C-alpha positions in Angstrom: 46.7 9.5 -47.1 47.1 5.7 -47.2 46.9 2.8 -44.9 50.5 1.9 -44.6 53.4 4.1 -43.5 55.8 5.0 -46.3 57.3 8.1 -47.8 56.3 10.1 -50.8 59.0 11.4 -53.1 58.3 14.8 -54.7 60.4 16.8 -57.0 59.1 20.1 -55.8 58.3 19.4 -52.2 59.0 16.7 -49.7 55.7 16.5 -47.9 54.7 12.9 -47.4 51.8 10.7 -46.7 51.3 7.1 -45.4 50.7 5.4 -48.6 52.5 2.1 -48.7 55.8 0.4 -48.4 57.0 1.4 -51.8 58.0 5.0 -52.5 55.7 7.5 -54.1 56.9 10.0 -56.7 55.7 13.3 -58.0 57.0 15.3 -61.0 56.0 18.3 -63.0 54.8 21.6 -61.6 51.1 21.8 -62.2 47.6 20.9 -61.2 46.8 20.1 -57.6 44.3 17.4 -56.6 40.8 17.9 -57.8 38.4 19.3 -55.3 35.2 18.0 -56.8 33.3 14.7 -56.8 31.7 13.6 -60.1 29.6 11.2 -58.1 27.5 14.2 -57.3 28.1 16.2 -60.5 29.5 14.9 -63.8 31.1 18.3 -64.3 34.5 18.7 -62.7 34.0 22.0 -61.0 36.5 23.0 -58.3 34.9 23.6 -55.0 36.0 25.3 -51.8 37.1 23.5 -48.7 33.9 24.7 -47.0 31.7 23.3 -49.8 33.5 19.9 -49.7 33.1 19.6 -45.9 29.5 20.7 -46.0 28.5 18.2 -48.6 30.4 15.2 -47.1 28.0 12.6 -45.9 30.0 11.8 -42.8 30.2 13.0 -39.2 32.2 16.1 -38.3 33.9 15.1 -35.1 35.4 17.5 -32.5 39.0 17.1 -31.5 37.9 16.4 -28.0 35.7 13.6 -29.2 38.5 11.9 -31.0 40.9 12.5 -28.1 38.4 10.7 -25.8 37.8 7.9 -28.3 41.6 7.2 -28.6 42.3 7.6 -24.9 44.1 10.9 -25.5 46.0 9.5 -28.4 48.0 7.2 -26.1 51.2 5.7 -27.4 49.8 2.2 -26.8 46.8 3.0 -29.1 49.1 3.7 -32.1 48.3 1.3 -35.0 50.8 2.7 -37.4 53.0 5.7 -38.3 54.2 7.4 -41.4 54.8 10.6 -43.3 51.1 11.6 -42.9 51.2 11.2 -39.2 50.0 8.5 -36.8 46.9 6.2 -36.8 45.3 5.4 -33.5 42.8 2.8 -32.4 39.6 4.1 -30.9 36.0 3.2 -30.0 32.7 5.0 -30.7 29.0 4.1 -30.3 27.7 2.6 -33.4 24.5 4.7 -33.4 25.4 8.0 -31.9 29.1 7.9 -33.0 30.1 9.3 -29.6 33.2 8.1 -27.8 32.8 4.9 -25.7 35.0 2.9 -23.3 37.7 0.8 -24.9 36.4 -2.6 -26.0 32.8 -1.4 -26.4 31.0 -0.1 -29.4 32.5 0.2 -32.9 36.3 0.0 -33.4 37.7 2.9 -35.5 41.0 3.9 -36.9 41.8 7.6 -36.4 44.4 9.1 -38.7 46.0 12.3 -37.3 47.7 14.7 -39.8 51.1 16.1 -39.0 50.7 19.9 -38.7 53.0 20.8 -41.6 52.9 20.8 -45.3 50.1 22.0 -47.7 50.4 18.7 -49.8 49.2 16.7 -46.8 46.2 19.0 -46.3 45.3 18.7 -50.0 45.3 15.0 -49.8 43.3 15.1 -46.5 40.7 17.2 -48.3 40.6 14.9 -51.3 40.0 12.0 -49.0 37.0 13.7 -47.5 35.8 14.9 -50.9 35.7 11.4 -52.4 35.0 9.0 -49.5 32.6 11.6 -48.1 30.5 11.2 -51.3 31.2 7.7 -52.6 29.8 4.5 -51.1 30.4 1.0 -52.3 31.1 -2.4 -50.6 34.6 -2.4 -52.0 35.6 1.1 -50.8 36.7 1.6 -47.2 34.2 3.5 -45.2 35.0 7.0 -44.0 33.2 7.5 -40.7 34.1 11.1 -40.3 36.7 13.8 -40.1 37.9 16.6 -37.8 39.1 20.1 -38.7 39.7 22.2 -35.7 42.3 25.0 -35.7 45.4 23.3 -37.1 44.2 19.8 -36.4 43.2 17.5 -39.4 42.0 14.0 -38.7 40.2 11.3 -40.5 38.1 8.5 -39.0 37.7 5.1 -40.8 36.1 1.8 -40.2 38.5 -0.6 -38.7 39.8 -3.3 -41.1 40.8 -6.2 -38.9 42.9 -8.2 -41.5 45.0 -5.3 -42.6 46.4 -4.7 -46.1 46.9 -7.2 -48.9 50.6 -6.1 -49.0 51.2 -7.5 -45.5 49.5 -10.9 -46.4 51.5 -11.2 -49.6 54.9 -10.1 -48.5 55.4 -10.1 -44.7 56.9 -13.3 -43.4 55.6 -14.0 -39.9 53.3 -16.4 -38.0 50.6 -13.7 -38.1 50.5 -13.7 -41.9 50.1 -17.1 -43.5 50.3 -17.4 -47.3 47.0 -16.6 -49.0 45.4 -19.5 -50.8 44.6 -19.3 -54.5 40.9 -19.0 -53.8 41.4 -16.1 -51.4 43.7 -14.3 -53.8 41.0 -14.6 -56.5 38.4 -13.4 -54.1 40.5 -10.4 -53.1 41.3 -9.6 -56.8 37.6 -9.7 -57.7 36.7 -7.3 -54.8 39.4 -4.9 -55.6 38.5 -5.0 -59.3 34.8 -4.3 -58.4 36.0 -1.3 -56.4 37.9 0.1 -59.4 35.0 -0.7 -61.8 32.7 1.3 -59.6 35.0 4.3 -59.6 35.2 4.2 -63.4 31.5 3.9 -63.8 29.1 6.7 -64.7 28.0 6.8 -61.0 31.4 8.0 -60.0 33.7 8.9 -62.9 36.8 8.8 -60.8 40.4 7.8 -61.6 42.0 6.2 -58.5 45.6 6.8 -59.5 47.2 4.9 -56.6 46.1 1.3 -56.9 48.6 -1.0 -55.1 48.6 -3.8 -52.5 49.1 -1.5 -49.5 45.9 0.4 -50.4 43.8 -2.8 -50.6 42.4 -3.5 -47.1 40.7 -6.7 -46.0 37.8 -7.1 -43.6 37.3 -10.2 -41.4 36.0 -12.2 -44.3 38.8 -11.1 -46.7 36.5 -8.8 -48.6 38.7 -6.2 -50.3 38.2 -2.5 -49.9 40.1 0.3 -51.6 41.6 3.0 -49.3 43.6 6.1 -49.8 41.9 8.6 -52.1 44.5 11.4 -51.6 45.6 11.2 -55.2 42.3 10.4 -56.8 41.1 12.6 -59.7 37.8 13.3 -61.5 37.8 11.6 -64.9 37.7 13.4 -68.2 34.4 15.2 -69.1 32.8 16.1 -72.4 34.8 15.1 -75.5 38.1 14.9 -73.6 39.9 11.6 -73.7 42.1 12.2 -70.7 43.0 14.4 -67.7 46.3 16.2 -67.9 47.9 16.3 -64.5 51.1 16.3 -62.6 52.6 12.8 -62.5 52.1 11.3 -59.1 51.8 7.7 -57.9 54.0 4.8 -56.7 57.1 3.4 -58.4 56.4 0.2 -60.3 52.6 0.7 -60.6 52.2 3.7 -62.9 51.2 3.2 -66.5 54.0 4.1 -69.1 51.9 6.6 -71.0 51.0 8.4 -67.8 54.7 8.6 -66.8 55.6 9.9 -70.3 52.9 12.4 -70.8 50.9 13.1 -67.6 47.8 12.0 -69.5 45.6 10.2 -67.0 42.7 7.8 -68.0 40.9 4.9 -66.5 43.2 2.6 -68.4 46.0 4.0 -66.2 44.3 2.3 -63.3 43.9 -0.9 -65.3 47.7 -1.0 -65.8 48.1 -0.7 -62.0 45.6 -3.4 -61.5 47.7 -5.7 -63.8 50.7 -5.0 -61.6 48.9 -5.9 -58.5 47.4 -9.1 -60.1 50.9 -10.1 -61.1 52.1 -9.5 -57.5 49.2 -11.8 -56.3 50.1 -14.5 -58.8 53.8 -14.4 -58.1 54.1 -13.4 -54.5 56.8 -10.8 -55.6 56.8 -7.1 -55.1 56.4 -4.7 -58.1 59.9 -3.4 -57.4 62.4 -5.3 -55.3 66.0 -4.3 -55.3 66.9 -7.4 -53.2 66.2 -9.7 -56.2 68.9 -10.7 -58.6 69.9 -8.4 -61.5 67.2 -8.6 -64.1 64.4 -9.3 -61.6 64.2 -5.9 -59.8 61.1 -4.8 -61.8 58.4 -7.5 -61.7 56.6 -6.5 -64.9 59.7 -6.4 -67.0 61.0 -9.8 -65.6 57.6 -11.6 -65.8 56.4 -10.4 -69.2 58.3 -12.9 -71.3 56.9 -15.8 -69.1 53.4 -14.6 -69.2 53.3 -14.9 -73.0 54.2 -18.6 -72.8 51.7 -21.1 -71.5 54.5 -23.5 -70.8 56.6 -21.0 -68.8 54.1 -19.2 -66.7 55.0 -21.5 -63.8 58.3 -19.6 -63.5 56.1 -16.6 -62.4 53.6 -18.3 -60.1 54.1 -18.3 -56.3 55.6 -21.6 -55.2 53.6 -21.3 -51.9 50.4 -21.9 -53.9 51.4 -25.5 -54.6 48.7 -27.3 -56.6 45.8 -25.2 -55.4 44.9 -24.0 -58.9 44.1 -25.6 -62.3 46.4 -25.2 -65.3 43.5 -23.5 -67.1 42.9 -21.0 -64.3 46.5 -20.1 -64.0 46.9 -19.5 -67.7 43.7 -17.3 -67.9 44.9 -15.3 -64.9 48.3 -14.8 -66.4 46.7 -13.8 -69.7 44.5 -11.3 -68.0 47.5 -9.7 -66.2 49.3 -9.5 -69.5 46.3 -7.8 -71.2 46.1 -5.2 -68.3 49.8 -4.6 -68.7 49.6 -3.8 -72.4 52.0 -1.0 -73.4 49.2 0.5 -75.6 46.4 1.6 -73.3 43.8 1.0 -75.9 44.6 -2.7 -75.8 43.8 -3.0 -72.1 40.4 -4.2 -71.0 38.0 -2.1 -68.9 37.6 -2.9 -65.3 34.1 -4.3 -65.9 35.7 -6.8 -68.3 38.4 -7.6 -65.8 35.7 -8.4 -63.2 33.9 -10.7 -65.6 37.1 -12.7 -66.4 38.0 -13.0 -62.7 34.5 -14.2 -61.7 34.9 -16.9 -64.4 38.1 -18.0 -62.8 36.6 -18.3 -59.3 35.9 -21.9 -58.3 32.1 -22.6 -58.1 32.2 -23.5 -54.4 34.1 -20.3 -53.7 31.6 -17.9 -55.1 29.8 -17.7 -51.7 30.6 -15.5 -48.8 33.2 -17.6 -47.0 36.2 -19.0 -49.0 37.7 -21.0 -46.1 38.9 -18.1 -44.0 39.3 -20.5 -41.1 42.5 -21.6 -42.8 44.0 -18.2 -42.2 45.4 -16.8 -39.0 42.9 -14.8 -37.0 43.7 -11.0 -36.8 45.1 -9.5 -33.7 42.8 -7.2 -31.8 45.6 -4.6 -31.8 45.9 -4.4 -35.6 45.0 -1.2 -37.4 43.2 0.0 -40.4 46.2 -1.6 -42.0 46.5 -4.6 -39.7 50.1 -4.0 -38.8 52.9 -1.5 -38.4 54.9 -1.9 -41.6 58.1 0.0 -41.6 58.8 2.8 -44.1 61.1 2.0 -47.0 63.7 4.2 -48.5 63.1 5.8 -51.9 63.4 3.4 -54.8 
């Protein structure tokens, strides 16, 4: 589903969803997305579409309500576009959730599914399944959905500062370089979101952790979005979930790519990639870099193992905002998360503990100098911008 507008690459169908600037991939013929939420039941029991929609703790909007809320899906209300469809800005009453006049009530982001492709419908249903059941400060809030005839829509809370991807990689006056303290705050929030998903309360494997799926509210609190590829974790004495390989180039764990065996440690590897992107200011995969530097993990790994050479990796825009000890510990954590052997990777709870130790004492409150950052535009979306789609990697 996603919060940015990029294409998914599939070996057996070409349906796509707005899931980020880097290309998604899918291989193997096999299992579809899980239709159960282990937040409600530990057992992974497939449920019908009707059961999923009936159990979702969100509002079922009518198409006319969302058409009114978005001013008839006017072109000037478009916040972003992609393979999934378009996202529109809208307004509803905070209490009744009924449409209101533009500029009044609660701002929402309405995602409208293209009326083609079963893969898109499955991901739409998975999004309702998980975000309709799960609630956590570091997960984006699903306000509701609409299923009417061929129409499929999702309604989210509006995230005024957009995606982490834009703040790290877009070069414009709107996106100033994130400070070290803000990067650590965002990393902690995202890590807490993953830790919750992996906990006994949820038992969910996210499967698509990347910068474009980390959204930021007005205070730079991170929230995970896009649950279209999420899966229930293993149950009973099973150590993994066997599934068709899907995700995004540059972020997927090596053992998952090789075997299709999915575990929570697969998410930990992806977190290591994102942490490395935050430390370096580089994309996970960037063909515009010199030869030998296209893949961030492969290029950075030798430097991360040396305390004297980690500065080759760190984002020059950070200047002297961090201590040597903090930089070394952050690099060491990234390296642990990126261990080739999954059993050597830490749990997300352990990751949260380490990151909280790295956070400066005066930055453990609610407001790590957000005034130093540009204020968000009122016309930004759930994603905060309209990033353009990239070609397949």
